[in-house]
C-alpha positions in Angstrom: -1.4 -3.6 -6.1 -1.6 -3.7 -9.6 -3.8 -5.6 -12.1 -3.5 -9.3 -11.4 -2.3 -10.1 -15.0 0.8 -8.1 -14.1 1.4 -9.2 -10.6 1.4 -13.0 -10.9 4.7 -13.0 -9.0 3.5 -10.7 -6.3 2.0 -11.6 -2.9 -1.3 -10.2 -2.6 -4.2 -10.4 -2.1 -5.6 -10.1 -5.3 -3.9 -12.9 -6.7 -0.3 -9.7 -4.3 0.8 -12.1 -5.5 -0.6 -10.6 -5.4 -0.7 -8.7 -4.0 -3.4 -10.6 -4.1 -8.1 -9.7 -3.3 -14.5 -5.3 -0.7 -17.7 -5.0 0.9 -18.6 -5.3 4.5 -16.1 -6.2 7.2 -14.2 -9.3 6.7 -14.0 -11.7 9.8 -13.9 -15.0 11.1 -17.5 -14.6 10.8 -20.7 -16.1 11.9 -20.2 -18.7 9.1 -17.0 -20.0 10.6 -15.9 -20.5 14.2 -13.1 -18.0 14.8 -11.3 -20.5 16.9 -11.6 -23.4 14.5 -14.0 -26.4 14.5 -14.2 -29.3 16.8 -13.1 -29.7 20.4 -9.8 -28.3 22.0 -10.4 -25.0 20.2 -8.0 -22.9 22.3 -4.8 -22.1 20.3 -1.6 -23.3 21.6 2.0 -23.8 20.6 3.5 -26.6 18.6 2.7 -28.8 15.5 3.3 -28.2 11.8 1.0 -26.1 9.7 0.8 -27.0 6.0 0.2 -24.5 3.4 -1.4 -25.8 0.0 -1.0 -23.2 -2.8 -1.3 -22.9 -6.5 1.5 -20.3 -6.9 5.0 -21.1 -5.6 6.5 -18.4 -3.3 9.0 -17.3 -5.8 11.8 -14.8 -5.4 11.9 -15.3 -1.6 14.0 -12.1 -1.2 12.6 -9.0 0.6 14.0 -6.9 -2.3 12.1 -8.9 -5.0 8.8 -9.5 -3.3 5.9 -7.3 -4.0 3.8 -7.4 -0.8 1.4 -5.2 1.1 1.3 -5.3 4.9 4.6 -7.5 4.8 2.8 -10.3 2.9 1.5 -13.6 4.2 4.2 -16.2 4.1 6.9 -13.5 3.8 5.8 -11.8 7.1 6.8 -15.0 9.0 10.3 -14.4 8.1 10.7 -10.6 7.2 9.8 -7.9 9.8 9.4 -4.5 8.4 9.3 -0.8 10.0 5.6 -1.1 10.2 3.0 -3.8 9.3 -0.7 -4.5 9.2 -2.7 -4.8 12.3 -3.5 -8.6 12.8 -7.1 -8.3 13.6 -10.4 -9.3 12.0 -12.3 -7.1 9.6 -12.0 -3.2 9.6 -9.6 -3.1 12.6 -7.0 -5.0 10.4 -6.9 -2.3 7.8 -4.8 -0.2 10.2 -1.0 0.3 10.0 0.9 -0.4 13.3 4.5 -0.4 14.3 6.7 -3.5 13.8 10.5 -3.2 13.9 9.9 0.6 14.9 8.5 2.1 18.0 5.8 3.9 16.1 4.2 4.3 12.7 6.8 7.1 12.0 7.2 10.7 12.8 6.6 13.1 10.0 8.1 16.6 9.5 5.4 19.5 9.2 5.1 19.1 5.4 5.5 15.2 5.5 8.6 15.2 3.4 10.7 13.9 6.3 9.8 10.7 8.1 11.8 9.4 11.2 11.7 6.0 12.8 13.2 4.6 15.8 13.9 1.0 16.1 12.7 -1.0 19.3 15.3 -2.2 21.7 16.4 -5.9 21.7 15.7 -6.7 18.0 17.9 -9.6 16.6 18.4 -11.9 13.7 18.0 -15.6 13.8 21.9 -16.0 14.6 21.3 -13.5 17.7 23.2 -10.6 16.2 21.5 -7.1 16.6 19.2 -5.6 14.0 20.4 -1.9 13.3 19.0 1.0 11.3 22.0 0.6 8.9 20.7 -2.9 8.1 17.3 -1.4 7.2 18.9 1.1 4.9 21.0 -1.5 3.2 18.0 -3.7 2.8 16.2 -0.9 0.9 19.2 0.1 -1.0 19.7 -3.4 -2.5 16.1 -3.5 -3.6 17.4 -0.9 -6.3 19.9 -3.3 -7.8 18.4 -4.5 -11.3 19.1 -8.0 -10.5 17.0 -7.8 -7.6 13.9 -6.1 -9.1 10.3 -6.9 -8.6 9.4 -5.1 -5.5 7.1 -2.0 -5.1 8.1 1.0 -7.3 7.4 3.8 -4.8 10.9 4.4 -3.2 12.3 5.1 -6.6 9.8 7.7 -7.0 9.5 9.0 -3.5 13.2 9.2 -2.3 15.2 12.3 -3.1 17.8 11.5 -5.7 16.7 7.9 -6.0 15.3 7.7 -9.7 18.6 6.7 -11.2 20.2 4.9 -8.2 21.3 1.2 -9.2 21.8 -0.3 -5.9 24.8 -0.9 -3.5 26.6 -3.4 -5.7 27.3 -0.8 -8.4 27.1 2.2 -6.1 28.5 1.6 -2.7 27.9 5.2 -1.6 24.3 4.4 -1.0 21.3 6.6 -0.9 21.9 10.0 1.0 18.1 10.3 1.2 18.2 7.7 4.0 20.1 8.8 7.0 21.1 6.6 10.0 22.4 9.0 12.6 22.8 6.1 15.2 22.1 2.4 15.4 18.4 2.6 16.2 17.2 5.9 14.1 16.7 5.9 10.4 15.3 9.0 8.5 13.8 9.3 5.0 13.8 12.4 2.9 11.2 12.5 0.2 10.6 14.4 -3.0 7.1 15.5 -2.0 4.8 15.3 0.9 3.6 11.6 1.5 1.4 11.3 4.3 0.8 7.6 3.6 4.4 6.7 4.1 3.7 4.5 7.1 1.6 2.3 4.7 4.7 2.1 2.3 6.9 1.0 5.2 5.0 -2.2 5.5 6.6 -3.3 2.0 9.2 -6.1 2.5 11.8 -3.6 1.0 11.8 -2.3 4.4 13.1 -5.5 5.9 16.7 -5.5 7.5 19.5 -7.2 5.6 22.9 -7.5 7.2 25.2 -6.6 4.5 28.0 -9.0 5.5 25.3 -11.9 5.0 24.1 -10.7 1.6 24.7 -13.3 -1.1 23.1 -11.3 -3.9 20.7 -13.3 -6.0 21.3 -16.2 -4.0 19.9 -14.5 -0.7 16.5 -16.1 -1.4 17.7 -19.4 -0.7 18.5 -18.6 3.0 17.5 -15.0 3.8 18.4 -14.0 7.3 15.3 -14.0 9.4 14.0 -11.1 11.6 10.7 -12.8 12.1 9.4 -15.7 14.2 10.6 -18.4 11.5 13.6 -19.0 9.5 14.1 -20.7 6.3 15.6 -24.2 6.4 14.5 -25.4 2.8 13.6 -23.6 -0.3 13.2 -26.2 -3.3 12.5 -25.2 -7.0 12.4 -21.3 -6.4 9.8 -21.5 -3.7 7.7 -24.6 -4.8 8.5 -26.2 -1.5 9.3 -23.9 1.4 9.9 -25.2 5.0 10.2 -22.6 7.8 11.2 -23.7 11.3 10.9 -21.6 14.5 13.5 -18.7 15.0 14.6 -19.3 18.6 16.2 -15.6 18.7 12.8 -14.0 17.9 11.1 -12.6 20.9 7.4 -11.8 21.3 8.2 -9.2 23.6 9.3 -7.1 20.6 6.6 -8.3 18.3 3.0 -7.9 19.3 1.5 -8.9 15.9 2.7 -12.4 15.1 1.6 -15.3 17.3 4.0 -18.0 15.9 2.0 -20.7 17.3 3.3 -23.8 15.0 6.7 -25.0 15.2 7.0 -25.7 11.5 5.4 -24.1 8.6 5.5 -26.4 5.3 4.5 -24.5 2.2 3.7 -26.7 -0.8 2.9 -25.0 -4.1 2.4 -25.8 -7.7 -1.0 -27.5 -7.0 -4.2 -27.4 -9.1 -6.9 -25.3 -7.2 -9.4 -28.2 -7.4 -6.8 -30.6 -5.8 -6.3 -28.0 -3.1 -10.0 -27.6 -2.2 -10.4 -31.4 -2.3 -7.6 -32.0 0.2 -8.7 -29.2 2.5 -12.2 -30.6 2.3 -11.1 -34.2 3.1 -8.7 -33.0 5.9 -6.8 -36.4 6.0 -3.5 -36.6 7.7 -1.3 -33.5 7.4 -4.0 -31.8 5.4 -6.1 -31.6 8.7 -3.9 -28.8 9.8 -3.7 -27.1 6.4 -4.8 -23.9 4.9 -4.3 -21.9 1.6 -3.3 -18.4 1.1 -4.2 -18.3 -2.7 -7.0 -20.4 -3.7 -10.7 -19.4 -3.5 -13.6 -21.7 -3.7 -15.3 -21.5 -7.0 -19.1 -21.4 -7.5 -19.6 -25.0 -8.0 -17.3 -25.7 -5.0 -19.1 -23.3 -2.9 -22.5 -24.8 -3.5 -21.2 -28.3 -2.4 -19.6 -26.7 0.6 -22.7 -24.7 1.7 -24.8 -28.0 1.8 -22.3 -29.6 4.1 -22.5 -28.2 7.8 -19.0 -29.4 8.6 -17.5 -28.1 5.7 -19.5 -24.7 6.0 -18.1 -24.3 9.4 -14.5 -24.3 7.8 -15.0 -21.5 5.4 -13.1 -18.3 6.0 -14.8 -15.2 4.4 -12.8 -12.2 3.6 -12.9 -9.0 1.6 -10.1 -7.0 0.1 -9.9 -3.6 -1.5 -10.7 -4.6 -5.1 -13.0 -3.4 -7.8 -14.1 -5.0 -11.1 -15.3 -2.5 -13.7 -16.1 -1.5 -17.3 -13.5 1.0 -18.5 -14.1 3.4 -21.3 -11.5 5.2 -23.5 -13.1 8.6 -24.4 -10.7 9.0 -27.3 -12.5 6.2 -29.2 -16.0 6.9 -30.7 -18.7 6.8 -29.6 -17.4 6.6 -26.1 -16.1 10.5 -26.5 -19.7 11.5 -25.9 -20.4 11.4 -22.2 -24.1 10.7 -22.9 -23.2 7.3 -24.3 -21.0 6.4 -21.3 -23.9 7.4 -19.0 -26.4 5.4 -21.1 -24.2 2.3 -20.7 -23.8 3.0 -17.0 -27.8 3.1 -16.7 -28.1 -0.2 -18.8 -26.0 -2.5 -16.7 -27.8 -5.2 -15.1 -25.6 -5.7 -11.8 -27.6 -8.7 -10.5 -26.8 -10.6 -13.8 -23.1 -9.5 -13.6 -22.9 -10.8 -9.9 -24.5 -14.1 -10.9 -22.0 -14.4 -13.6 -19.3 -13.9 -11.1 -20.4 -16.7 -9.1 -23.3 -15.2 -7.1 -23.8 -13.0 -4.2 -21.6 -15.1 -1.9 -18.6 -14.4 -4.2 -19.4 -10.8 -5.3 -21.1 -7.7 -4.1 -22.5 -5.1 -6.4 -20.6 -1.9 -6.7 -21.8 1.7 -7.8 -18.6 3.5 -6.3 -15.0 2.9 -7.6 -13.7 2.9 -4.2 -14.4 -0.4 -2.1 -16.9 -0.3 0.5 -14.5 0.1 3.3 -13.8 3.0 5.8 -10.1 2.8 5.4 -10.6 3.7 1.6 -12.8 6.6 2.6 -15.8 5.0 0.8 -18.7 7.5 0.2 -21.8 5.9 -1.0 -23.1 7.3 -4.2 -25.0 5.9 -7.3 -24.7 8.6 -9.9 -26.4 6.4 -12.6 -29.0 4.3 -10.8 -29.7 1.3 -12.7 -31.6 -0.6 -10.1 -31.1 -4.3 -9.8 -31.9 -5.2 -13.5 -30.6 -2.0 -15.4 -32.4 0.9 -16.4 -33.0 0.4 -20.1 -35.5 3.2 -20.6 -33.3 5.8 -19.3 -30.3 4.5 -21.3 -32.5 4.8 -24.5 -33.4 8.3 -23.7 -29.8 9.3 -23.4 -28.8 7.4 -26.4 -31.4 9.2 -28.4 -30.0 12.5 -27.0 -26.6 11.4 -28.3 -27.9 10.9 -31.8 -28.4 7.1 -31.5 -32.2 7.0 -31.4 -32.0 3.8 -33.3 -29.4 2.3 -31.1 -25.7 1.6 -31.8 -23.4 -1.3 -32.1 -20.1 -1.4 -29.9 -17.3 -3.9 -29.3 -16.5 -5.0 -25.6 -12.9 -6.6 -25.1 -12.5 -9.0 -22.4 -10.1 -11.7 -21.4 -10.7 -15.5 -22.1 -9.3 -16.4 -18.7 -12.0 -18.2 -16.5 -11.4 -15.9 -13.8 -15.0 -14.8 -13.2 -13.9 -11.0 -13.4 -12.9 -10.1 -16.9 -14.0 -13.4 -18.4 -16.7 -14.4 -21.1 -19.3 -15.1 -18.3 -19.2 -11.4 -17.3 -18.8 -10.0 -20.8 -22.1 -12.1 -21.8 -24.0 -10.8 -18.9 -23.1 -7.0 -20.1 -24.0 -7.9 -23.6 -27.6 -9.3 -22.7 -28.3 -6.2 -20.6 -27.2 -3.6 -23.1 -29.3 -5.3 -25.8 -32.4 -4.3 -23.8 -31.3 -0.7 -24.1 -30.7 -0.9 -27.9 -27.0 -1.4 -27.8 -25.5 -4.3 -29.7 -22.4 -5.6 -28.0 -19.9 -7.5 -30.2 -17.5 -9.6 -27.9 -13.9 -9.6 -28.5 -12.2 -12.2 -26.3 -8.5 -12.4 -26.0 -6.0 -14.7 -24.3 -4.6 -13.3 -21.2 -1.3 -11.9 -22.3 -2.9 -10.4 -25.3 -5.6 -8.9 -23.2 -3.3 -7.3 -20.9 -1.0 -5.9 -23.7 -3.9 -4.4 -25.5 -5.7 -2.7 -22.8 -2.5 -1.4 -21.0 -1.1 0.4 -24.0 -2.4 3.6 -25.0 -1.9 3.0 -28.5 -4.0 0.0 -28.7 -6.4 0.7 -25.8 -10.0 -0.2 -26.9 -13.0 2.0 -26.4 -15.0 -0.4 -24.1 -13.3 -3.2 -22.0 -13.4 -5.1 -18.7 -10.9 -4.2 -16.0 -10.1 -4.6 -12.5 -8.0 -3.0 -9.7 -6.7 -3.7 -6.4 -5.0 -1.5 -3.7 -1.4 -1.9 -2.7 -2.6 -0.9 0.8 -6.1 -0.1 2.3 -6.4 3.6 1.3 -7.9 5.7 -1.5 -4.5 6.8 -2.7 -3.3 3.9 -4.4 -6.6 3.1 -5.7 -7.5 6.5 -7.2 -4.2 7.9 -8.3 -2.9 5.1 -10.7 -6.4 5.1 -12.5 -7.2 8.8 -12.6 -4.1 11.0 -12.0 -3.2 12.4 -15.3 0.6 12.6 -14.6 0.6 8.8 -14.4 -0.6 8.3 -18.0 2.1 6.3 -19.6 2.5 6.6 -23.4 5.4 4.0 -23.8 4.8 1.4 -21.3 2.0 -0.2 -19.2 -0.8 2.3 -18.6 -3.4 2.1 -16.0 -5.2 5.5 -16.3 -7.6 3.9 -18.9 -9.8 7.0 -19.1 -6.8 9.1 -20.0 -8.0 11.6 -17.5 -5.7 14.5 -16.9 -7.7 17.1 -15.0 -5.7 19.9 -13.0 -8.3 20.0 -10.3 -8.2 16.0 -9.9 -4.4 16.0 -9.8 -4.2 19.0 -7.4 -6.6 17.2 -4.9 -4.5 14.2 -5.1 -1.4 16.2 -4.1 -3.4 17.9 -1.4 -4.6 14.7 0.1 -1.1 13.1 -0.1 0.0 16.0 2.3 -2.2 14.8 5.1 -0.8 12.7 7.9 -4.2 12.3 9.4 -5.2 9.2 7.5 -8.8 9.4 8.6 -9.1 12.8 7.3 -7.5 11.9 4.1 -9.9 9.0 3.7 -12.8 11.3 3.7 -11.1 13.4 1.1 -10.6 10.3 -1.1 -14.2 9.5 -0.8 -15.2 12.8 -2.0 -12.8 12.6 -4.8 -14.1 9.4 -5.8 -17.6 10.7 -6.3 -16.3 13.8 -8.2 -14.6 11.5 -10.7 -17.5 9.2 -10.8 -19.5 11.9 -12.4 -17.2 11.6 -15.4 -18.6 8.1 -16.2 -15.1 7.0 -17.4 -15.9 3.6 -15.6 -18.8 1.7 -14.5 -18.0 -0.1 -11.2 -19.5 -3.7 -11.4 -18.7 -5.6 -8.0 -16.3 -6.3 -5.4 -15.0 -9.9 -5.1 -15.5 -11.8 -1.7 -13.1 -14.4 -0.9 -14.2 -17.9 0.4 -11.5 -20.1 1.6 -11.4 -23.7 3.2 -9.1 -24.6 6.0 -8.3 -27.9 7.6 -10.4 -29.3 10.5 -7.5 -29.0 13.0 -6.8 -25.4 12.2 -7.4 -22.8 15.0 -7.6 -19.0 15.6 -8.9 -17.7 12.2 -8.0 -14.1 11.6 -9.1 -12.4 8.2 -8.5 -8.6 8.0 -9.9 -6.2 5.5 -6.1 -5.5 4.5 -5.6 -8.8 3.0 -9.0 -10.4 2.7 -7.6 -13.8 3.5 -6.5 -15.9 6.4 -3.5 -14.7 8.4 -1.1 -17.5 8.9 0.9 -15.5 11.6 -2.0 -16.0 13.9 -3.0 -19.6 13.0 -2.5 -22.6 15.4 -3.0 -26.2 14.9 -4.7 -28.9 17.1 
């Protein structure tokens, strides 16, 4: 997942769309009943689940969606070769088979991946799903008019860099072979041990070529999942899904598909969503949200109400908010200055500015505090709870700034409790104790994104955040610290402009591993190694608190998404 400012159109966890959304295990936890509240708690089939969202489910075409784990609403209609494990907490951060019989069979060097489709797979009209359909679904995602999905396949597949999709090039991609109706083989440019994670993206959804209507396909995509689209109004603002009678639970152990109907209504103000979920009147009693959190003020109100508190789902997602340095801008070219600021940061005040400990957990590592990422605890510049001003002053003196210095901190004016004025002010106050005068430069969201993601305009000192496309250290560390991913004429995310051969080489070595547990340990060690460079100051990992209606049952929140999984939900 990329920066939320760039992924408003994506599903996520973090926003997704994103791919939108760290810390201890997420769950249907002790502060909410995993079966829902009230009597008749056993989940059963039937009824209508209402989804109240801020952002419309735009571009409802598997080629155009940027999802992780198959997405939330999209995963009800689109099945993929693999998917996320639909369980609470850390168990939900694992990749499992979906259309395929396993998570993939790699060649010895992980440059060839082979999948076999399960028997008995069908579309909503009862016709069989074939490997050729999966291949075609992937190929159409390369069409310029269907852009928007994850970019990895263009980089990873042999000969795919210049491919323009099947509408212009009907020969297709030779890198994807379908020797028979149930077998599909992928040939990669380089070893990619995490290919099973990529195969959860919606681009791996089968699409029957005969039913492909190009840019109009989103209006009625052919379902391979438990629900089919019966209404799509205003580009996903109102989406109605009905049960797909040709879906079989015998081929799908992940989706429960309890409700008969899913009614997704979007374009709502976040305060209205939380008010409606709180009141739980009429259809809203069987309602959830997949993109709207409780803010600090709303959470305070909810916490004081036992009934509402029992209807709050708590989740964690692989996401880190941090300070970024550009070491090519003075005085941040001096590691001692960067270290001094690392020591001076008061994480307690930053957490309070982010909404308090219920909504943010302090971070001293760049990788989120989850096993799947390979989290290795470290605190290389211990600031304590309130910042270590004395140590910061000592380092500044060594750097030739014994009388302190003045710097500018760039942040967004968006009220997101992440890169916003509240966080910037907390940092400003902490650094003042260490003799650092911080001038704040607040920019509107688009200007802020343009400035920090362009190497020509990137400031020396600014707020940033990052979320993972899947729960692993790879999509977390590589875009930020792999020197080969520095982009000089487009959106750049390697904010520290780090291009170290040993770091790049370790990233390549880890990518070859198909043992994901072993890879996770290596990612954790690399995180600590990079952390010693003081190119970033990890601040906190957000926590997601979301209300659900009083008649909602079977709450499942995994560490993959950090939010309620509607494929598991039942209504009273």
